[in-house]
C-alpha positions, -999 to +999 in steps of 0.1 A: +699+073-065+668+053-071+647+075-048+653+104-072+646+085-104+612+072-093+581+091-100+577+117-072+541+121-062+549+150-039+562+170-070+530+160-088+510+173-058+530+205-060+519+208-096+483+205-083+488+234-059+504+254-088+475+249-112+448+255-085+466+287-075+464+300-111+428+289-115+416+306-083+435+337-092+419+338-127+384+333-114+390+362-090+390+345-056+402+375-036+422+354-011+444+341-040+453+375-055+489+362-059+478+329-074+498+338-106+528+324-088+516+290-099+534+297-131+567+302-112+562+269-094+558+252-128+590+268-140+610+255-110+595+220-114+604+220-151+640+231-144+644+203-119+627+175-140+645+184-173+678+185-155+672+152-139+662+138-172+690+150-195+720+161-175+732+125-166+728+115-203+747+145-215+775+138-191+777+101-202+775+110-239+742+091-242+719+121-249+698+119-280+684+152-293+659+133-315+644+113-287+644+142-263+625+165-287+602+137-297+592+131-261+587+168-255+565+171-286+543+141-277+539+154-242+530+190-252+515+192-286+483+170-285+464+190-258+479+223-270+468+219-306+434+206-294+428+238-274+441+260-303+417+244-327+387+246-304+396+282-295+398+291-331+363+277-338+348+295-308+366+328-317+352+326-352+317+320-339+313+346-311+340+374-315+333+406-333+357+415-361+380+436-340+386+409-314+386+381-340+414+398-358+434+402-326+428+366-316+439+353-350+472+371-343+474+354-309+469+319-325+494+327-353+521+335-327+510+306-305+516+281-334+553+290-333+554+293-295+565+329-296+533+344-282+553+357-251+570+381-275+537+392-288+522+398-253+553+416-242+543+445-266+507+446-252+493+461-220+507+434-197+494+404-177+472+423-153+445+445-169+411+448-183+424+444-219+430+407-212+392+401-214+398+396-252+429+374-250+418+338-248+453+324-252+471+348-229+478+320-204+499+302-230+527+328-227+542+307-200+541+276-222+560+294-248+587+302-223+588+265-212+592+254-248+620+279-254+637+265-222+633+229-234+648+238-267+678+259-256+687+242-223+704+211-238+726+233-260+732+257-231+744+229-208+766+212-234+783+245-243+783+264-211+779+239-183+806+255-162+789+289-165+754+277-157+754+292-122+766+325-136+738+325-162+712+318-135+726+346-113+727+370-143+690+362-151+680+369-115+699+402-116+682+413-148+648+403-134+655+425-103+668+454-124+639+453-148+611+440-125+577+454-133+585+458-170+565+438-195+595+423-211+607+411-177+575+393-171+572+377-205+607+369-217+630+340-209+662+360-201+645+373-169+627+341-162+656+316-167+666+319-130+633+303-120+641+272-141+677+276-128+665+272-092+651+238-102+684+230-119+704+240-088+683+219-065+689+189-087+726+195-088+727+199-050+706+168-045+728+147-068+759+159-050+745+148-017+732+115-029+756+096-006+746+118+024+709+121+017+697+122+053+689+156+064+677+163+100+659+196+093+639+182+063+605+186+081+613+222+089+625+231+054+596+212+038+571+232+058+590+264+051+587+257+014+549+251+017+547+284+037+566+304+011+541+292-016+510+298+004+523+332+016+531+342-019+497+332-033+479+353-006+503+383-001+514+391-037+492+409-062+494+425-096+505+459-081+537+445-067+568+445-089+572+410-104+592+389-110+624+400-093+628+396-055+592+386-049+596+357-074+622+341-051+596+333-025+575+307-045+606+295-064+627+288-033+596+274-017+592+249-046+629+241-045+627+233-008+597+211-013+614+192-041+646+187-022+630+175+010+601+156-006+617+121-001+632+130+034+603+145+052+575+127+070+551+155+062+549+150+024+514+137+029+504+175+029+510+175-009+512+138-017+475+130-014+447+120-037+433+156-039+465+174-050+477+144-071+444+144-090+449+181-099+486+174-105+476+147-130+453+170-149+474+202-143+486+206-179+451+203-195+435+223-167+461+251-172+454+252-210+416+249-207+405+272-178+416+306-192+400+303-226+368+290-209+368+321-186+373+345-215+346+329-237+322+328-207+328+365-199+326+375-235+293+356-242+276+369-210+294+403-211+310+403-177+340+420-161+339+403-128+327+368-118+302+361-090+302+330-068+279+310-091+302+318-121+333+307-101+318+274-091+306+268-127+340+275-143+358+254-117+334+225-124+336+228-162+373+233-163+380+203-141+355+181-161+369+190-195+405+186-182+398+152-168+384+141-202+413+155-222+439+141-199+427+106-194+410+100-227+432+119-251+465+133-239+480+103-220+477+080-250+503+100-269+531+097-243+524+070-218+533+034-224+507+006-220+478+028-230+454+024-259+465+040-292+453+075-295+422+082-317+444+105-338+479+093-345+507+117-338+514+121-376+478+131-382+481+155-353+511+171-370+491+172-402+463+190-383+489+215-370+499+222-406+462+227-417+456+250-388+487+269-396+475+275-432+440+285-421+453+309-394+479+323-417+453+333-443+431+348-417+461+366-401+473+383-433+438+391-444+431+407-410+464+426-412+455+440-447+420+450-435+435+468-404+460+487-426+432+498-450+411+509-421+440+527-406+448+545-438+411+555-442+409+567-406+440+589-411+426+604-443+393+612-427+407+626-395+435+649-406+429+681-385+450+710-375+474+697-349+471+711-314+501+729-300+503+714-265+535+727-249+545+761-264+553+788-239+526+810-224+525+842-244+497+864-230+502+876-194+467+891-193+452+856-196+452+830-169+478+802-176+467+766-171+491+737-174+478+701-176+503+674-165+494+638-171+496+608-194+471+601-222+443+610-198+458+645-194+459+648-232+422+638-233+415+666-209+435+691-229+417+682-261+383+684-244+389+719-230+402+730-264+368+723-280+352+750-259+353+785-275+350+803-241+379+785-226+401+790-257+394+827-257+399+833-220+426+809-209+460+798-221+459+760-217+490+739-222+498+702-217+530+683-206+533+645-207+543+629-174+527+597-161+524+587-125+551+560-130+576+589-133+567+607-101+594+588-082+620+599-108+608+635-105+612+634-068+647+619-073+637+591-049+655+563-067+674+535-052+709+525-064+693+496-084+669+520-101+696+545-109+715+516-124+684+507-144+682+543-157+718+541-168+713+508-186+681+521-202+699+552-214+726+530-230+700+508-247+675+536-254+649+513-239+624+510-210+600+531-190+628+546-169+644+560-200+610+576-210+607+590-175+642+605-178+631+623-209+597+636-197+610+647-163+639+666-179+615+681-204+591+693-177+618+707-155+634+726-184+601+740-195+590+776-186+554+763-183+559+750-148+572+782-134+547+805-151+515+785-147+487+800-125+470+766-123+484+731-126+459+703-133+470+667-127+450+642-148+463+607-151+453+571-152+466+566-116+477+532-104+477+519-068+514+514-069+520+551-074+498+564-046+525+570-021+543+594-045+513+615-055+512+639-026+550+644-025+548+651-062+520+676-058+538+694-029+569+696-051+548+715-077+530+737-053+541+773-048+525+804-033+517+816-067+499+786-082+469+764-076+470+726-079+440+706-090+440+668-087+415+649-109+405+614-102+405+585-127+380+580-156+358+550-152+371+519-170+347+499-191+344+467-211+355+477-246+328+502-257+328+493-294+323+456-284+294+463-261+276+486-284+281+461-313+266+433-292+237+455-281+231+476-311+193+470-309+192+489-276+188+526-271+216+549-260+201+552-226+198+514-221+234+508-233+247+535-210+231+517-181+249+485-191+282+504-191+275+515-155+269+479-146+300+465-165+325+491-153+357+481-134+347+486-097+383+488-085+384+523-101+358+535-076+380+524-046+411+540-062+392+573-067+383+573-030+420+570-022+427+600-045+401+620-027+418+613+006+451+623-008+438+656-019+421+662+015+453+653+033+474+677+012+448+705+011+447+701-027+418+711-049+400+680-060+378+677-092+356+646-095+360+638-132+345+603-127+311+617-116+311+639-147+310+607-167+290+583-145+259+592-125+255+570-095+219+582-089+207+571-124+231+541-126+243+553-160+276+563-177+279+586-207+296+563-232+271+566-260+255+600-270+219+604-279+229+603-315+245+569-309+281+583-312+307+565-292+322+589-267+350+565-258+374+548-283+385+521-258+381+512-222+389+547-208+399+572-235+376+598-251+368+597-288+368+628-310+331+631-303+339+625-266+362+655-265+334+677-277+308+662-254+329+662-223+344+696-232+308+710-227+304+690-195+336+704-180+324+739-189+289+733-174+305+719-142+324+752-140+359+736-139+372+770-151+361+787-119+387+767-101+415+781-123 
C-alpha cells in the first residue's frame, strides 16, 4: 500500500482549494458565497489523514500517545500562538474598550481550544457582529484539536461502533441544522471527519483491488460537488446537515480516486499545491487581517482594491510564516527554529497569564458597569401583553421579536397614543412562522419533540411563543395587528401565509420593513467623537449594511402581493435624499444601543417620528 503512504500532492492541492474558498468567501467575492465549505473540506482531509496515520499503529499495538500528541502540537501550536500574540498586540492598540474586552475573552478561550463553545453562544457565523471577532475563524481549529484529542481513545474503545457514531453525528446535524450549536460543536461535525475515516477504511479494504474503472468520473464528480457547493450555498441555507454532504462527499471522492485518475493534474499543480503548502498559515492569518483592516478603516464591505490588497498581504505573510517559521518545528532536515519549542510553550504560558489578568479585569469592569446601568435605569415596567380592557379605544397588537418590542416601547413614549389607543405586544419572531402555520416536516416535528425533552433550542421557544399567541385573547380582539421584525431572507416564503392566517374581516394588518443595520454605533461615535452629529449620521448612512435595502424591497413586494398595508420604517430612520441616518441626536445622544436596536433615547426620538409620520392614522 505504498501509494497510500506517500505524500499525496492531490490532497495538498485540495487543501489549496479549501483555503482559497474560505479566503474568497471572507473577502466577499460574490461568486463564492458558499466558500465557507472550505472548512468542511479540511475536516474530511483531517479525518482521512489522521486515520491513515494512527489506525494501523493502533491495530498493531504500536501506537504512542506521547509521540502522537507531540507531533500534533509541533504542527499546530507555533503558527497558532504567533497569530494569537500578534492579534493581542493589535487588539490592545486599536480596539476601543468594549471590543478589547470582548476580544480578550476570545483569546482566553482560544488558548484552551474551546472558542467554538464560546462562539456557539454568540450571534452565529454569518452576521455583522463578526466585524469585531478577529479570531472567529479559529472555531474550526478548536474542533480539529478536539477531534485529534478524542479520536484515538474513541477508536480504541469503540472501533466496532465507529460507523454508528458517524451516522449518529450526521443524523443530529440534520435534525439540528441551522442552529448555532450544530454549526460550532463537534457532535454535529464529527460525521465530516467520519467521511474521511470511511474513505480510508474503504481504500484500505480494497488495496489488493485498487484499480477502478470509473475513477475519472468520480474524481470529476468530487471536484464538481466542491465547486457547486462553493457557488450555490450561502449563509441563508441550513448548514451543516444535508448540504454539508456535498463538499464532504466531493472531498472523499477526490481523495479516494486521487491515485487512480489521470485527471489529478486539475488539483495536483503548482498553483493549488502552493496554496496547499501555506493553507494552515493562510487560514489563520487572513481573517484577523480582514477584521483589523475593516476596523481601522471603518468598513462593512470590501471594494475590489481592498480585496486585492488583502489577498496579497495574506498570501505574503502566510508564505513568510510557513517557510521561515512554521516548517522548522515539524519537518526534518530543516534549520532549527529561531524559537525552540520549549520557549514557545513558555511564551504560551506568559500569554495565558497576561490574557487571564485582562480577562478577569474586563469581566469585573463589565459587571460593575452592568450593576451601575441597572441602578440608573430602573423604571416602571411596561405591561406588554395584558388583555384589552377598553372597548371604546382602538386595540393595537404588535407581533415581532426584539424589533417589535422596540416599536412598542417607542409608541408608549407618546402621550397622545397612550391616551387614545390600547397598544399591546406579543413576542413571535419570523423563525416561528413555519411553526405557526403548522408546516413542519417529520424531521422538524421530531426536532420539536427532542427540544421539548431537553428544554432546548429555537423550536422549543417557537413552541412556547406560538402557543402563547394562540391562547391569548389579544389576537382575536385586536383592531390592528402590526408585524415588526428583524426579517431574514430564509423566512420570506412564510411571511405572506402568516399574514393571511392573521387576517380577518374585522382587523387590519400592517407590515413594517427592517431597521437599517449599522456598524456598531458606540464604536463609530467613539472613533469619530470630534465630528458633529450631522457628520457622524452621514457616516452611518455610508457604513450601513446594504443587504437590508434589498431585503426591504422584497418585503414591499410581499405586502403589495398580499394587499397588506406597508409602513416604511427604514425611511423614518435613514433619508436617502440627504444620505443620512438618525443614529445620533443633535445633543449627541446615541439613538441605537447596537447595530439595529433603539436606545432609551431612541425610543423617545422615534416615538415622536412615528407620530409625525401619522402611523396612528393607519390603525
